[in-house]
C-alpha positions in Angstrom: -0.1 -0.1 0.0 1.2 3.3 -0.8 1.9 5.9 2.0 -0.3 8.4 0.6 -3.2 5.9 0.7 -2.4 4.7 4.2 -2.7 8.4 5.5 -5.8 8.8 3.6 -7.0 5.4 5.1 -6.2 6.6 8.7 -8.2 9.8 8.3 -11.3 7.9 6.9 -11.3 5.4 9.7 -10.4 7.7 12.6 -12.7 10.6 11.8 -16.1 8.4 12.2 -14.7 6.6 15.2 -14.0 9.9 17.0 -17.2 11.5 16.1 -19.2 8.4 17.3 -17.1 8.6 20.5 -18.1 12.2 21.0 -21.9 11.5 20.3 -22.2 8.5 22.6 -19.8 9.8 25.2 -20.9 11.6 28.3 -20.5 15.2 27.1 -22.4 18.4 27.5 -23.5 20.1 24.2 -20.9 22.7 24.5 -18.1 20.1 24.9 -19.7 17.9 22.0 -19.8 20.7 19.5 -16.3 21.9 20.4 -14.9 18.4 20.0 -16.5 17.8 16.7 -15.4 21.3 15.4 -11.8 20.7 16.5 -11.4 17.2 15.4 -13.0 18.3 11.9 -10.6 21.1 11.5 -7.7 18.8 12.6 -8.8 16.1 10.1 -9.0 18.6 7.2 -5.6 20.2 8.1 -4.2 16.5 8.2 -5.7 15.5 4.8 -4.8 18.9 3.3 -1.1 18.4 4.4 -1.2 14.9 3.2 -2.3 16.0 -0.3 0.2 18.9 -0.6 3.0 16.7 0.6 2.5 14.0 -2.2 1.6 16.8 -4.8 4.9 18.4 -5.6 8.3 19.5 -4.1 6.8 23.0 -3.5 4.0 21.2 -1.4 6.6 19.3 0.7 8.1 22.8 1.7 4.7 24.1 2.5 4.0 21.4 4.8 7.3 21.5 6.7 7.0 25.2 7.0 3.5 24.8 8.4 4.5 22.0 10.6 7.3 24.2 12.1 5.1 27.1 12.6 2.5 24.8 14.3 5.3 23.5 16.6 6.5 27.1 17.5 3.0 28.2 18.2 2.3 25.1 20.3 5.5 25.5 22.3 4.8 29.0 22.8 1.2 28.3 24.1 2.6 25.6 26.4 4.7 28.2 28.2 1.8 30.6 28.5 -0.2 28.2 30.6 2.6 27.4 33.1 
């Protein structure tokens, strides 16, 4: 199996399972909506990065830059909560 297809398969399997988890879990409406919204955005970014990575060399640079930017933001936010 190609790596690209494996990444798409992971997204196609994990998305419905996580949505079902949120729906049948013991969550308030606010947490249910925010959880589904967050995971939908995260899945779209994941699939978008996967598409761009396998599209061209420029796409690979965009993905690496995006991941570096996300890492820097997450590290900054981690220190803000301490």
